[in-house]
C-alpha beads as a LAMMPS data file, in Angstrom:
LAMMPS data file: protein, C-alpha beads

252 atoms
251 bonds

1 atom types
1 bond types

-500.0 500.0 xlo xhi
-500.0 500.0 ylo yhi
-500.0 500.0 zlo zhi

Masses

1 110.0

Atoms # bond

1 1 1 -273.924 -65.219 -228.410
2 1 1 -275.094 -61.938 -229.947
3 1 1 -273.022 -58.842 -229.268
4 1 1 -273.796 -55.145 -229.073
5 1 1 -276.795 -53.943 -231.091
6 1 1 -276.170 -52.398 -234.506
7 1 1 -278.312 -51.400 -237.482
8 1 1 -277.178 -50.533 -241.007
9 1 1 -280.785 -50.374 -242.372
10 1 1 -279.677 -52.333 -245.453
11 1 1 -283.067 -54.042 -245.909
12 1 1 -284.881 -50.728 -245.536
13 1 1 -282.554 -49.102 -248.084
14 1 1 -283.353 -51.885 -250.544
15 1 1 -287.088 -51.322 -250.040
16 1 1 -286.623 -47.580 -250.610
17 1 1 -284.586 -48.324 -253.734
18 1 1 -287.362 -50.466 -255.200
19 1 1 -289.840 -47.666 -254.540
20 1 1 -287.548 -45.160 -256.252
21 1 1 -287.452 -47.356 -259.372
22 1 1 -291.218 -46.991 -259.889
23 1 1 -291.746 -43.503 -258.493
24 1 1 -291.578 -41.560 -261.749
25 1 1 -293.813 -43.468 -264.172
26 1 1 -296.122 -41.382 -266.384
27 1 1 -299.193 -42.354 -268.356
28 1 1 -299.274 -40.257 -271.546
29 1 1 -302.016 -40.095 -274.192
30 1 1 -301.453 -38.628 -277.660
31 1 1 -303.832 -37.323 -280.292
32 1 1 -303.676 -38.218 -284.018
33 1 1 -301.020 -35.545 -284.577
34 1 1 -298.760 -37.001 -281.904
35 1 1 -299.394 -34.212 -279.384
36 1 1 -299.665 -35.129 -275.714
37 1 1 -303.236 -34.610 -274.496
38 1 1 -302.819 -36.253 -271.068
39 1 1 -299.720 -36.691 -268.916
40 1 1 -300.415 -38.268 -265.519
41 1 1 -297.734 -39.191 -263.001
42 1 1 -298.788 -42.526 -261.526
43 1 1 -299.138 -42.355 -257.712
44 1 1 -297.126 -45.001 -255.854
45 1 1 -297.805 -46.314 -252.346
46 1 1 -296.227 -48.945 -250.107
47 1 1 -299.057 -51.331 -249.302
48 1 1 -299.906 -55.005 -249.481
49 1 1 -302.249 -56.193 -252.195
50 1 1 -305.166 -56.798 -249.836
51 1 1 -304.857 -53.442 -248.069
52 1 1 -304.545 -51.357 -251.242
53 1 1 -307.218 -53.315 -253.098
54 1 1 -309.683 -52.714 -250.256
55 1 1 -308.783 -49.018 -250.211
56 1 1 -309.448 -48.700 -253.953
57 1 1 -312.753 -50.551 -253.694
58 1 1 -314.018 -48.434 -250.807
59 1 1 -312.867 -45.224 -252.476
60 1 1 -314.516 -46.261 -255.716
61 1 1 -317.853 -47.149 -254.105
62 1 1 -317.904 -43.917 -252.120
63 1 1 -317.443 -41.809 -255.252
64 1 1 -320.018 -43.811 -257.220
65 1 1 -322.613 -43.285 -254.492
66 1 1 -321.807 -39.594 -254.343
67 1 1 -322.008 -39.057 -258.110
68 1 1 -322.719 -41.688 -260.696
69 1 1 -320.247 -40.204 -263.179
70 1 1 -317.299 -39.982 -260.754
71 1 1 -315.121 -42.979 -259.945
72 1 1 -311.758 -43.586 -258.298
73 1 1 -308.811 -41.923 -260.007
74 1 1 -306.668 -44.437 -261.901
75 1 1 -303.921 -45.385 -262.717
76 1 1 -302.208 -46.120 -259.419
77 1 1 -299.417 -48.403 -258.251
78 1 1 -298.428 -50.136 -255.038
79 1 1 -295.522 -52.296 -253.943
80 1 1 -294.666 -54.361 -250.882
81 1 1 -291.971 -56.680 -249.568
82 1 1 -293.140 -60.296 -249.599
83 1 1 -290.302 -62.131 -247.863
84 1 1 -286.624 -62.914 -247.274
85 1 1 -284.639 -66.014 -248.147
86 1 1 -280.926 -66.767 -247.729
87 1 1 -279.084 -67.442 -250.993
88 1 1 -276.274 -69.865 -250.171
89 1 1 -275.087 -69.940 -253.795
90 1 1 -273.719 -66.390 -253.384
91 1 1 -272.043 -66.960 -250.010
92 1 1 -268.286 -66.319 -249.954
93 1 1 -265.755 -67.517 -247.384
94 1 1 -267.249 -66.398 -244.082
95 1 1 -263.778 -65.664 -242.632
96 1 1 -262.832 -63.147 -245.314
97 1 1 -262.835 -59.562 -244.081
98 1 1 -263.450 -56.109 -245.482
99 1 1 -261.409 -53.222 -244.049
100 1 1 -261.555 -49.434 -243.938
101 1 1 -260.351 -46.495 -241.861
102 1 1 -262.398 -44.780 -239.178
103 1 1 -262.900 -41.070 -239.810
104 1 1 -263.136 -40.375 -236.064
105 1 1 -260.632 -42.633 -234.287
106 1 1 -258.166 -43.211 -237.166
107 1 1 -258.347 -46.894 -236.283
108 1 1 -258.801 -49.797 -238.678
109 1 1 -262.379 -50.922 -239.331
110 1 1 -262.887 -54.616 -240.024
111 1 1 -266.007 -56.477 -241.053
112 1 1 -266.603 -60.148 -241.820
113 1 1 -268.228 -61.242 -245.078
114 1 1 -271.926 -60.346 -245.379
115 1 1 -274.670 -62.944 -245.748
116 1 1 -276.483 -62.942 -249.122
117 1 1 -280.275 -62.681 -248.998
118 1 1 -282.964 -62.486 -251.661
119 1 1 -285.780 -60.054 -250.908
120 1 1 -289.069 -60.636 -252.695
121 1 1 -291.280 -57.759 -253.824
122 1 1 -294.720 -57.569 -255.372
123 1 1 -295.525 -54.585 -257.598
124 1 1 -299.136 -53.853 -258.559
125 1 1 -300.350 -51.633 -261.398
126 1 1 -304.032 -50.613 -261.187
127 1 1 -305.663 -49.203 -264.335
128 1 1 -309.167 -48.581 -265.705
129 1 1 -308.732 -50.061 -269.171
130 1 1 -306.419 -52.436 -271.019
131 1 1 -304.689 -49.751 -273.090
132 1 1 -303.585 -47.799 -269.996
133 1 1 -302.143 -50.974 -268.496
134 1 1 -300.189 -51.796 -271.638
135 1 1 -298.738 -48.288 -271.796
136 1 1 -297.327 -48.650 -268.277
137 1 1 -296.241 -52.284 -268.495
138 1 1 -294.303 -51.618 -271.712
139 1 1 -292.323 -48.932 -269.884
140 1 1 -291.381 -51.395 -267.119
141 1 1 -290.568 -54.687 -268.854
142 1 1 -287.588 -53.566 -271.004
143 1 1 -285.776 -52.335 -267.877
144 1 1 -285.182 -55.949 -266.807
145 1 1 -283.070 -58.053 -269.177
146 1 1 -283.820 -60.097 -267.045
147 1 1 -282.231 -58.063 -264.244
148 1 1 -281.437 -54.469 -263.338
149 1 1 -278.534 -53.252 -261.179
150 1 1 -279.435 -50.756 -258.470
151 1 1 -276.527 -48.994 -256.696
152 1 1 -277.155 -48.339 -252.988
153 1 1 -274.879 -46.724 -250.387
154 1 1 -275.184 -49.466 -247.783
155 1 1 -272.581 -48.550 -245.136
156 1 1 -271.160 -45.015 -245.495
157 1 1 -268.546 -45.459 -242.762
158 1 1 -267.047 -48.356 -244.746
159 1 1 -267.472 -46.495 -248.051
160 1 1 -269.558 -49.479 -249.141
161 1 1 -271.719 -49.109 -252.252
162 1 1 -273.485 -52.301 -253.280
163 1 1 -274.854 -53.042 -256.739
164 1 1 -278.093 -54.860 -255.932
165 1 1 -279.303 -57.074 -258.765
166 1 1 -283.085 -56.851 -259.161
167 1 1 -284.656 -59.652 -261.200
168 1 1 -288.148 -59.703 -262.697
169 1 1 -289.972 -63.035 -262.708
170 1 1 -290.779 -64.182 -266.274
171 1 1 -294.521 -64.299 -265.684
172 1 1 -296.565 -61.077 -265.409
173 1 1 -300.172 -61.591 -264.307
174 1 1 -303.229 -59.564 -265.271
175 1 1 -306.534 -59.669 -263.397
176 1 1 -309.524 -58.019 -265.105
177 1 1 -312.104 -57.710 -262.346
178 1 1 -315.674 -56.448 -262.558
179 1 1 -318.251 -55.858 -259.843
180 1 1 -321.831 -54.627 -260.154
181 1 1 -321.743 -54.643 -263.971
182 1 1 -319.203 -53.858 -266.666
183 1 1 -319.507 -50.089 -266.458
184 1 1 -319.422 -49.411 -262.714
185 1 1 -316.511 -50.916 -260.838
186 1 1 -313.776 -52.169 -263.146
187 1 1 -310.143 -52.246 -262.018
188 1 1 -307.530 -54.087 -264.064
189 1 1 -304.554 -55.218 -261.977
190 1 1 -301.140 -56.125 -263.346
191 1 1 -298.810 -58.016 -260.971
192 1 1 -295.016 -58.075 -261.254
193 1 1 -292.842 -60.117 -258.894
194 1 1 -289.281 -58.941 -258.265
195 1 1 -286.303 -60.402 -256.417
196 1 1 -283.596 -58.099 -255.046
197 1 1 -280.304 -59.944 -254.489
198 1 1 -278.716 -58.072 -251.613
199 1 1 -276.815 -58.777 -248.371
200 1 1 -277.171 -58.332 -244.643
201 1 1 -273.956 -57.210 -243.004
202 1 1 -271.890 -58.234 -239.999
203 1 1 -271.059 -55.709 -237.245
204 1 1 -268.008 -53.496 -237.665
205 1 1 -265.012 -54.020 -235.391
206 1 1 -262.948 -50.919 -234.558
207 1 1 -259.371 -52.232 -234.271
208 1 1 -256.354 -50.197 -233.212
209 1 1 -253.766 -49.903 -235.978
210 1 1 -250.373 -51.500 -235.274
211 1 1 -247.773 -48.811 -236.003
212 1 1 -244.648 -50.504 -234.664
213 1 1 -243.405 -54.054 -234.198
214 1 1 -240.168 -55.726 -233.114
215 1 1 -238.939 -59.262 -233.850
216 1 1 -236.011 -60.714 -231.885
217 1 1 -234.038 -63.886 -232.638
218 1 1 -231.797 -65.815 -230.201
219 1 1 -228.853 -68.177 -230.442
220 1 1 -230.012 -70.560 -227.750
221 1 1 -233.327 -72.250 -226.981
222 1 1 -233.362 -70.741 -223.468
223 1 1 -233.467 -67.195 -225.003
224 1 1 -230.428 -65.978 -223.068
225 1 1 -228.229 -64.899 -225.991
226 1 1 -229.782 -62.441 -228.427
227 1 1 -228.794 -62.848 -232.069
228 1 1 -230.648 -60.028 -233.784
229 1 1 -233.526 -57.601 -233.274
230 1 1 -235.482 -56.062 -236.150
231 1 1 -237.886 -53.208 -235.513
232 1 1 -240.374 -51.694 -237.963
233 1 1 -242.254 -48.451 -237.238
234 1 1 -244.435 -45.858 -238.956
235 1 1 -242.853 -42.392 -239.044
236 1 1 -244.418 -40.160 -237.860
237 1 1 -246.304 -42.318 -235.384
238 1 1 -249.381 -40.061 -235.572
239 1 1 -249.869 -40.574 -239.321
240 1 1 -253.057 -42.160 -240.620
241 1 1 -253.236 -44.472 -243.641
242 1 1 -253.883 -41.542 -245.965
243 1 1 -251.289 -39.189 -244.415
244 1 1 -247.714 -38.932 -245.790
245 1 1 -245.506 -41.373 -243.889
246 1 1 -242.509 -43.682 -244.184
247 1 1 -241.709 -47.107 -242.787
248 1 1 -238.507 -47.105 -240.714
249 1 1 -236.620 -50.338 -240.138
250 1 1 -234.047 -50.705 -237.336
251 1 1 -231.720 -53.691 -237.034
252 1 1 -229.644 -54.223 -233.915

Bonds

1 1 1 2
2 1 2 3
3 1 3 4
4 1 4 5
5 1 5 6
6 1 6 7
7 1 7 8
8 1 8 9
9 1 9 10
10 1 10 11
11 1 11 12
12 1 12 13
13 1 13 14
14 1 14 15
15 1 15 16
16 1 16 17
17 1 17 18
18 1 18 19
19 1 19 20
20 1 20 21
21 1 21 22
22 1 22 23
23 1 23 24
24 1 24 25
25 1 25 26
26 1 26 27
27 1 27 28
28 1 28 29
29 1 29 30
30 1 30 31
31 1 31 32
32 1 32 33
33 1 33 34
34 1 34 35
35 1 35 36
36 1 36 37
37 1 37 38
38 1 38 39
39 1 39 40
40 1 40 41
41 1 41 42
42 1 42 43
43 1 43 44
44 1 44 45
45 1 45 46
46 1 46 47
47 1 47 48
48 1 48 49
49 1 49 50
50 1 50 51
51 1 51 52
52 1 52 53
53 1 53 54
54 1 54 55
55 1 55 56
56 1 56 57
57 1 57 58
58 1 58 59
59 1 59 60
60 1 60 61
61 1 61 62
62 1 62 63
63 1 63 64
64 1 64 65
65 1 65 66
66 1 66 67
67 1 67 68
68 1 68 69
69 1 69 70
70 1 70 71
71 1 71 72
72 1 72 73
73 1 73 74
74 1 74 75
75 1 75 76
76 1 76 77
77 1 77 78
78 1 78 79
79 1 79 80
80 1 80 81
81 1 81 82
82 1 82 83
83 1 83 84
84 1 84 85
85 1 85 86
86 1 86 87
87 1 87 88
88 1 88 89
89 1 89 90
90 1 90 91
91 1 91 92
92 1 92 93
93 1 93 94
94 1 94 95
95 1 95 96
96 1 96 97
97 1 97 98
98 1 98 99
99 1 99 100
100 1 100 101
101 1 101 102
102 1 102 103
103 1 103 104
104 1 104 105
105 1 105 106
106 1 106 107
107 1 107 108
108 1 108 109
109 1 109 110
110 1 110 111
111 1 111 112
112 1 112 113
113 1 113 114
114 1 114 115
115 1 115 116
116 1 116 117
117 1 117 118
118 1 118 119
119 1 119 120
120 1 120 121
121 1 121 122
122 1 122 123
123 1 123 124
124 1 124 125
125 1 125 126
126 1 126 127
127 1 127 128
128 1 128 129
129 1 129 130
130 1 130 131
131 1 131 132
132 1 132 133
133 1 133 134
134 1 134 135
135 1 135 136
136 1 136 137
137 1 137 138
138 1 138 139
139 1 139 140
140 1 140 141
141 1 141 142
142 1 142 143
143 1 143 144
144 1 144 145
145 1 145 146
146 1 146 147
147 1 147 148
148 1 148 149
149 1 149 150
150 1 150 151
151 1 151 152
152 1 152 153
153 1 153 154
154 1 154 155
155 1 155 156
156 1 156 157
157 1 157 158
158 1 158 159
159 1 159 160
160 1 160 161
161 1 161 162
162 1 162 163
163 1 163 164
164 1 164 165
165 1 165 166
166 1 166 167
167 1 167 168
168 1 168 169
169 1 169 170
170 1 170 171
171 1 171 172
172 1 172 173
173 1 173 174
174 1 174 175
175 1 175 176
176 1 176 177
177 1 177 178
178 1 178 179
179 1 179 180
180 1 180 181
181 1 181 182
182 1 182 183
183 1 183 184
184 1 184 185
185 1 185 186
186 1 186 187
187 1 187 188
188 1 188 189
189 1 189 190
190 1 190 191
191 1 191 192
192 1 192 193
193 1 193 194
194 1 194 195
195 1 195 196
196 1 196 197
197 1 197 198
198 1 198 199
199 1 199 200
200 1 200 201
201 1 201 202
202 1 202 203
203 1 203 204
204 1 204 205
205 1 205 206
206 1 206 207
207 1 207 208
208 1 208 209
209 1 209 210
210 1 210 211
211 1 211 212
212 1 212 213
213 1 213 214
214 1 214 215
215 1 215 216
216 1 216 217
217 1 217 218
218 1 218 219
219 1 219 220
220 1 220 221
221 1 221 222
222 1 222 223
223 1 223 224
224 1 224 225
225 1 225 226
226 1 226 227
227 1 227 228
228 1 228 229
229 1 229 230
230 1 230 231
231 1 231 232
232 1 232 233
233 1 233 234
234 1 234 235
235 1 235 236
236 1 236 237
237 1 237 238
238 1 238 239
239 1 239 240
240 1 240 241
241 1 241 242
242 1 242 243
243 1 243 244
244 1 244 245
245 1 245 246
246 1 246 247
247 1 247 248
248 1 248 249
249 1 249 250
250 1 250 251
251 1 251 252
C-alpha cells in the first residue's frame, strides 16, 4: 500500500518555526528616568513541562544549598509539541494536484493535495515574580489576534511556501508555586497553548513531459480510411517550460 520512503520534514519545520517565534524575547527593567537598567534575553529550550520543571527545581535546590543567597537564574522559557490531530474542515478535493518543474530532469513534478493537520504546542514562561511575568506575557499576547501567520518553506523543490496559521487559546494559565517557604523556592509559571494549522504532504511524482501528440480521425469504423491527422509538437523538442519555445501544429 505504501510506496517509496520520503520525508519533507514539514512537522519538524513547524516545530522549529514555533521556537523561532519565542527565541528573541527580552525582559527589560527601567529606572524612574526611563533608562534601561536590566536587559535579559530569555533563554528558550525545547522540553516538556515535567522535564523542564524538574530541571529548574533541581538546579534551584543545588544553588540554594551551595549559597543561601544564590538561586536559579530566571526568567526562562520552554516549549514542546503536545499532539497532532487531522482537521477535516480544511481538507480540499483529494484528487486535485499541484505541479512544478524538476530542476534536474526537466520533467513535470506532480503532487496530490496535502492533508491538513493541527499541531498542538505548550509554551511555558518561568519567572521569579509577578511583574517579570507580566512584562513577558504582554509582549506575547498582542501577537495573536487571535492568530499569527508564519511563512515556512515546506518543499523547496516544489517552490512551496506555506503560511501556517498559529492560534493562541483564549485562556492563559498562571501557577504561583512555593516550596519550603515564601522566600526560598518560588517559580511562577505562565502556560500558553498554541495550535499550528499546517499540512502533511503527499509524495512527489516525477512525470515525463509530453512534448508531442498526434490525433487521427477515420471515415470508417474499421479504421481503414484515414480522414485527417493533426499533430502538435514543442519546438525545439529540448525546451523546458521556462525556455523560449513555440507550439507547431501539423495537419495532414
